[in-house]
C-alpha positions as CSV (number, residue, x, y, z in Angstrom):
1,X,24.3,-6.5,-34.5
2,X,24.1,-2.8,-35.3
3,X,20.7,-1.5,-34.3
4,X,21.4,2.1,-35.4
5,X,18.7,3.4,-37.7
6,X,20.1,3.6,-41.2
7,X,18.0,6.6,-42.3
8,X,19.3,8.8,-39.4
9,X,21.0,11.9,-40.8
10,X,24.3,12.7,-39.2
11,X,24.0,16.5,-39.0
12,X,25.7,18.7,-36.4
13,X,22.5,18.9,-34.5
14,X,22.3,15.1,-34.4
15,X,25.9,14.7,-33.3
16,X,25.9,17.4,-30.6
17,X,22.3,17.1,-29.3
18,X,20.3,14.1,-30.4
19,X,23.2,11.6,-30.2
20,X,24.3,13.0,-26.8
21,X,22.6,10.9,-24.0
22,X,23.4,13.6,-21.4
23,X,21.8,16.4,-23.4
24,X,18.8,14.2,-24.2
25,X,18.3,13.3,-20.5
26,X,18.5,16.9,-19.5
27,X,16.0,17.9,-22.1
28,X,13.5,15.2,-21.0
29,X,14.0,16.3,-17.4
30,X,13.4,20.0,-18.4
31,X,10.2,19.1,-20.2
32,X,9.0,17.1,-17.1
33,X,9.7,20.1,-14.9
34,X,7.9,22.5,-17.2
35,X,4.9,20.1,-17.3
36,X,4.9,20.0,-13.5
37,X,5.0,23.8,-13.2
38,X,2.1,24.2,-15.7
39,X,0.1,21.5,-13.9
40,X,0.6,23.2,-10.5
41,X,-0.5,26.5,-12.0
42,X,-3.7,25.1,-13.6
43,X,-4.6,22.5,-11.0
44,X,-7.9,24.2,-10.3
45,X,-9.1,23.1,-13.7
46,X,-9.1,19.5,-12.4
47,X,-11.3,20.2,-9.4
48,X,-14.4,18.7,-11.0
49,X,-12.4,15.5,-11.8
50,X,-11.2,15.5,-8.2
51,X,-14.7,15.8,-6.9
52,X,-15.9,12.9,-9.2
53,X,-13.0,10.7,-8.1
54,X,-13.7,11.4,-4.4
55,X,-17.4,10.5,-4.9
56,X,-16.9,7.2,-6.7
57,X,-13.3,6.4,-5.7
58,X,-14.0,4.5,-2.4
59,X,-16.7,2.1,-3.8
60,X,-14.7,1.5,-7.0
61,X,-11.5,0.9,-5.0
62,X,-13.2,-1.5,-2.5
63,X,-14.9,-3.3,-5.4
64,X,-11.5,-3.7,-7.2
65,X,-9.8,-5.0,-4.1
66,X,-12.5,-7.6,-3.6
67,X,-12.4,-8.4,-7.3
68,X,-8.6,-9.1,-7.2
69,X,-9.2,-11.3,-4.1
70,X,-12.0,-13.5,-5.5
71,X,-10.7,-13.6,-9.2
72,X,-8.8,-16.8,-8.7
73,X,-11.9,-18.5,-7.3
74,X,-14.0,-17.2,-10.2
75,X,-11.4,-18.4,-12.7
76,X,-11.2,-21.8,-11.1
77,X,-15.0,-22.2,-11.3
78,X,-15.0,-21.1,-15.0
79,X,-12.2,-23.5,-15.8
80,X,-14.3,-26.3,-14.3
81,X,-17.0,-25.6,-16.9
82,X,-19.3,-23.8,-14.5
83,X,-21.5,-21.3,-16.3
84,X,-20.3,-17.7,-15.8
85,X,-23.5,-16.5,-14.3
86,X,-23.6,-19.3,-11.7
87,X,-19.9,-18.7,-11.0
88,X,-20.5,-15.0,-10.4
89,X,-23.5,-15.8,-8.2
90,X,-21.5,-18.3,-6.1
91,X,-18.6,-15.9,-5.7
92,X,-20.8,-13.0,-4.6
93,X,-22.8,-15.2,-2.2
94,X,-19.5,-16.4,-0.7
95,X,-18.3,-12.9,-0.2
96,X,-21.6,-11.8,1.4
97,X,-21.6,-14.9,3.7
98,X,-17.9,-14.3,4.7
99,X,-18.6,-10.6,5.4
100,X,-21.6,-11.4,7.6
101,X,-19.6,-14.1,9.5
102,X,-16.8,-11.7,10.2
103,X,-19.1,-8.9,11.3
104,X,-21.1,-11.1,13.6
105,X,-18.2,-12.9,15.2
106,X,-15.3,-10.4,15.5
107,X,-17.0,-7.0,15.5
108,X,-18.7,-7.4,18.9
109,X,-15.5,-8.6,20.6
110,X,-13.4,-5.8,19.0
111,X,-16.1,-3.2,19.9
112,X,-16.2,-4.3,23.6
113,X,-12.4,-4.4,23.9
114,X,-12.0,-1.0,22.2
115,X,-14.6,0.7,24.4
116,X,-12.8,-0.9,27.5
117,X,-9.5,0.3,26.1
118,X,-10.7,3.8,25.5
119,X,-12.1,4.0,29.1
120,X,-8.8,2.9,30.5
121,X,-6.6,5.3,28.5
122,X,-6.3,7.9,31.3
123,X,-5.3,5.2,33.7
124,X,-2.7,3.8,31.3
125,X,-1.3,7.3,30.6
126,X,-1.0,8.0,34.3
127,X,0.9,4.8,34.9
128,X,3.3,5.4,32.0
129,X,3.8,9.0,33.1
130,X,4.6,8.0,36.7
131,X,7.0,5.3,35.5
132,X,8.8,7.6,33.1
133,X,9.0,10.4,35.7
134,X,10.5,8.0,38.3
135,X,13.0,6.8,35.7
136,X,14.0,10.4,34.7
137,X,14.5,11.4,38.4
138,X,17.7,9.4,38.4
139,X,21.1,11.2,38.4
140,X,21.6,10.5,34.7
141,X,18.5,12.4,33.7
142,X,18.5,15.3,36.3
143,X,19.2,17.8,33.6
144,X,16.3,16.6,31.5
145,X,13.8,16.4,34.3
146,X,12.6,20.0,34.0
147,X,12.2,19.6,30.3
148,X,10.2,16.4,30.8
149,X,7.9,18.1,33.3
150,X,7.3,21.0,30.9
151,X,6.6,18.6,28.0
152,X,4.3,16.6,30.3
153,X,2.3,19.6,31.4
154,X,2.1,20.9,27.9
155,X,0.8,17.5,26.8
156,X,-1.9,17.5,29.5
157,X,-2.9,21.0,28.7
158,X,-3.1,20.2,25.0
159,X,-5.2,17.1,25.7
160,X,-7.5,19.1,27.9
161,X,-8.0,21.8,25.3
162,X,-8.7,19.1,22.6
163,X,-11.2,17.3,24.8
164,X,-13.0,20.6,25.5
165,X,-13.0,21.3,21.8
166,X,-14.5,17.9,21.1
167,X,-17.2,18.4,23.7
168,X,-18.0,21.9,22.3
169,X,-18.2,20.5,18.7
170,X,-20.2,17.4,19.5
171,X,-23.5,18.6,18.2
172,X,-21.9,20.5,15.2
173,X,-20.1,17.3,14.3
174,X,-23.2,15.2,14.1
175,X,-23.5,16.1,10.4
176,X,-20.0,14.8,9.7
177,X,-20.8,11.5,11.5
178,X,-24.0,11.1,9.4
179,X,-21.9,11.9,6.3
180,X,-19.4,9.2,7.2
181,X,-22.2,6.7,7.9
182,X,-23.8,7.7,4.6
183,X,-20.6,7.1,2.7
184,X,-20.3,3.6,4.3
185,X,-23.8,2.7,3.4
186,X,-23.4,3.9,-0.2
187,X,-20.2,1.9,-0.4
188,X,-21.8,-1.3,0.9
189,X,-24.7,-0.8,-1.5
190,X,-22.7,0.0,-4.7
191,X,-19.7,-2.3,-4.1
192,X,-21.6,-5.5,-5.0
193,X,-22.8,-3.9,-8.2
194,X,-19.2,-2.9,-9.1
195,X,-17.9,-6.4,-8.2
196,X,-20.6,-8.0,-10.4
197,X,-19.6,-6.0,-13.5
198,X,-15.9,-6.5,-12.8
199,X,-16.4,-10.2,-12.7
200,X,-18.7,-10.2,-15.8
201,X,-16.7,-7.8,-18.0
202,X,-13.3,-7.4,-16.3
203,X,-11.5,-9.2,-19.2
204,X,-12.9,-6.6,-21.6
205,X,-11.3,-3.6,-19.9
206,X,-7.8,-3.9,-21.4
207,X,-8.9,-4.7,-25.0
208,X,-11.3,-1.7,-24.8
209,X,-8.4,0.6,-23.7
210,X,-6.0,-0.7,-26.4
211,X,-8.5,0.0,-29.2
212,X,-7.9,3.7,-28.5
213,X,-4.3,3.5,-29.6
214,X,-2.9,3.1,-33.2
215,X,-3.0,-0.5,-34.5
216,X,0.7,-1.1,-34.6
217,X,1.1,0.0,-31.0
218,X,-1.8,-2.1,-29.6
219,X,0.2,-5.2,-28.9
220,X,2.9,-3.4,-26.8
221,X,0.2,-1.4,-25.0
222,X,-1.7,-4.6,-24.2
223,X,1.4,-6.3,-22.9
224,X,2.2,-3.3,-20.7
225,X,-1.4,-3.1,-19.3
226,X,-1.5,-6.8,-18.6
227,X,1.8,-6.5,-16.7
228,X,0.5,-3.5,-14.7
229,X,-2.7,-5.4,-13.8
230,X,-0.6,-8.4,-12.8
231,X,1.6,-6.3,-10.5
232,X,-1.3,-4.6,-8.8
233,X,-3.3,-7.9,-8.5
234,X,-0.4,-9.8,-7.1
235,X,0.4,-7.0,-4.6
236,X,-3.2,-6.5,-3.4
237,X,-4.0,-10.2,-3.2
238,X,-0.7,-11.1,-1.5
239,X,-0.6,-8.3,0.9
240,X,-4.2,-8.8,2.2
241,X,-3.7,-12.6,2.5
242,X,-0.5,-11.9,4.5
243,X,-2.3,-9.4,6.7
244,X,-5.0,-11.9,7.5
245,X,-2.5,-14.6,8.4
246,X,-0.5,-12.1,10.5
247,X,-3.6,-10.9,12.3
248,X,-4.6,-14.5,13.1
249,X,-1.0,-15.3,14.3
250,X,-0.9,-12.2,16.5
251,X,-4.3,-12.9,17.9
252,X,-3.4,-16.5,18.8
253,X,-0.1,-15.5,20.3
254,X,-1.5,-12.6,22.4
255,X,-4.3,-14.9,23.6
256,X,-1.8,-17.5,24.7
257,X,0.2,-15.0,26.8
258,X,-3.1,-13.4,28.1
259,X,-2.3,-9.9,26.8
260,X,-5.2,-7.6,27.6
261,X,-7.2,-6.7,24.5
262,X,-5.2,-9.3,22.6
263,X,-7.9,-9.9,19.9
264,X,-8.2,-6.2,19.1
265,X,-4.5,-5.6,19.2
266,X,-3.9,-8.7,17.0
267,X,-6.5,-7.6,14.4
268,X,-5.1,-4.0,14.4
269,X,-1.6,-5.4,13.9
270,X,-2.9,-7.5,11.0
271,X,-4.6,-4.5,9.4
272,X,-1.5,-2.4,9.8
273,X,0.6,-5.1,8.1
274,X,-0.9,-3.9,4.8
275,X,1.5,-1.0,5.2
276,X,4.9,-2.8,4.8
277,X,7.5,-2.4,7.6
278,X,5.9,0.7,9.2
279,X,2.7,-1.2,10.0
280,X,4.6,-3.9,11.9
281,X,6.4,-1.3,14.0
282,X,3.2,0.5,14.9
283,X,1.4,-2.7,15.8
284,X,4.3,-3.8,18.1
285,X,4.4,-0.4,19.7
286,X,0.7,-0.6,20.7
287,X,1.2,-4.1,22.1
288,X,4.3,-3.1,24.1
289,X,2.5,-0.1,25.6
290,X,-0.4,-2.3,26.9
291,X,2.1,-4.9,28.1
292,X,4.4,-2.4,29.8
293,X,1.5,-1.1,31.8
294,X,0.3,-4.6,32.7
295,X,3.5,-6.4,33.6
296,X,7.2,-6.3,32.4
297,X,7.1,-10.1,32.0
298,X,4.2,-9.8,29.5
299,X,6.2,-7.2,27.6
300,X,9.0,-9.7,27.2
301,X,6.4,-12.3,26.0
302,X,5.0,-9.7,23.5
303,X,8.6,-9.4,22.1
304,X,8.8,-13.2,21.8
305,X,5.5,-13.3,20.0
306,X,6.7,-10.6,17.6
307,X,9.9,-12.5,16.9
308,X,8.1,-15.7,16.2
309,X,5.6,-13.9,13.9
310,X,8.3,-12.2,12.0
311,X,10.1,-15.5,11.4
312,X,6.8,-17.1,10.2
313,X,6.1,-14.1,8.0
314,X,9.6,-13.7,6.5
315,X,10.3,-17.4,6.1
316,X,6.9,-18.8,5.2
317,X,4.2,-16.3,4.4
318,X,6.1,-13.8,2.3
319,X,7.9,-16.4,0.0
320,X,4.7,-18.5,-0.5
321,X,2.2,-15.7,-0.9
322,X,4.0,-12.7,-2.2
323,X,7.1,-14.3,-3.7
324,X,9.2,-11.9,-5.7
325,X,6.5,-10.6,-8.0
326,X,7.2,-6.9,-7.3
327,X,11.0,-7.3,-7.5
328,X,11.6,-4.2,-5.2
329,X,14.4,-3.7,-2.8
330,X,13.3,-3.3,0.8
331,X,15.1,0.1,1.1
332,X,13.2,1.3,-2.0
333,X,9.9,0.3,-0.5
334,X,10.8,2.0,2.8
335,X,11.8,5.3,1.0
336,X,8.6,5.2,-1.0
337,X,6.5,4.8,2.1
338,X,8.2,7.6,4.0
339,X,7.8,10.0,1.1
340,X,4.2,9.0,0.3
341,X,3.2,9.2,4.0
342,X,4.8,12.7,4.3
343,X,3.0,14.0,1.2
344,X,-0.4,12.2,1.2
345,X,-0.8,10.7,4.7
346,X,-2.5,7.4,5.3
347,X,-3.8,7.2,1.7
348,X,-0.3,7.6,0.4
349,X,0.9,4.8,2.7
350,X,-1.8,2.5,1.4
351,X,-1.4,3.1,-2.4
352,X,2.3,4.0,-2.6
353,X,3.7,0.6,-3.4
354,X,1.1,-0.5,-6.0
355,X,1.3,3.0,-7.7
356,X,5.1,2.7,-7.8
357,X,4.8,-0.8,-9.3
358,X,2.6,0.6,-12.1
359,X,4.9,3.5,-12.7
360,X,7.9,1.2,-12.8
361,X,6.2,-1.0,-15.5
362,X,5.3,2.1,-17.5
363,X,8.8,3.6,-17.3
364,X,10.4,0.2,-18.2
365,X,8.3,-0.2,-21.3
366,X,8.6,3.4,-22.3
367,X,12.4,3.3,-21.9
368,X,12.6,0.1,-24.0
369,X,10.5,1.8,-26.8
370,X,12.7,4.9,-26.5
371,X,15.9,2.9,-27.0
372,X,14.6,1.3,-30.1
373,X,13.2,4.5,-31.5
374,X,16.0,6.9,-30.8
375,X,18.9,4.6,-31.7
376,X,21.0,6.2,-29.0
377,X,21.7,2.9,-27.3
378,X,22.8,0.9,-30.3
379,X,25.7,-1.5,-29.9
380,X,28.3,-1.5,-32.6
381,X,28.9,-4.9,-34.4
382,X,32.6,-5.0,-33.3
383,X,31.6,-4.6,-29.6
384,X,29.0,-7.3,-29.8
385,X,31.5,-9.7,-31.3
386,X,34.0,-8.9,-28.6
387,X,31.4,-9.4,-25.9
388,X,30.5,-12.8,-27.4
389,X,34.1,-13.9,-27.5
390,X,34.7,-12.8,-23.9
391,X,31.7,-14.8,-22.7
392,X,32.8,-17.9,-24.7
393,X,36.3,-17.7,-23.2
394,X,34.9,-17.3,-19.7
395,X,32.6,-20.3,-20.2
396,X,35.5,-22.4,-21.5
């Protein structure tokens, strides 16, 4: 079927510019670059918005994450004819009870192991330094020994200077510590309020946004926003559930092989799993360093635990929990994480994948609208008939 607009005038401008996909693509790219340049030159105008986001961003983000986690439970209660007020109260009490249980049971253990680990860091560093130095004194690494000693001395000198700087800035940094503690307290106080209103009025957010747009565009905008919300909720809910399961698996495995600080390292590995691929590598590196200092046999057992966990995660957890909702190639995710980590640090690593998923949904819908509106991608009737005939011949 010919989808070309009938009222399109075939002028020379249409033939050479508007009907040329290459020229159209270059014009769009040029406009994007111009907008980026203008934005970079006027970015200071957005400083008040930046300050507002930095002030309310953490409580809102934490409330949204918890909302996506508990939304299935809330929907289940509502579908079972439980009044919304009682369902909200039950969900919030469950969240508070779970938070208190985790804090009272795991935090003391992790705190004790972390303090012990920090006190043992100089000892671990000395052992690793001696082992590596002995290894590099072999005939194969004679040429690199002087460079290693130089790097080692530079590292020790740098660490000494940093420690002296920390000691000198201890009292001046008390204000920053109080600032961080204050932000945590504010987040813990405001997050339940945000969670309550998200549970109460969360379904009204998308309809409220769509009312801003023209009437004939509201349906498409609503579909796009629902798809964005679905992508973000699926990723956050799935990734956090996978991280919890991974943390429990690592903790059990490291406890079985008697790895020092196994509970702390297992929990750290689970938290780092929120960052795909990169988090697993960092978690394994921490465990291997501790195991290498303790005993080579424990290092081999750590590798065995890692292989078992990866099999469980890839064959069971990922398909059941995450599935293929994001539909992203692993190489694409890795490239996005590397670029986001380079540009925005830890925050970029955490939000890179969901932001990319949202942008992907927007670009997909925008491109579909552009194809229908521009008429540049219409298929002639003869070509459609030929394609149908070829498909029928292949099927026969």
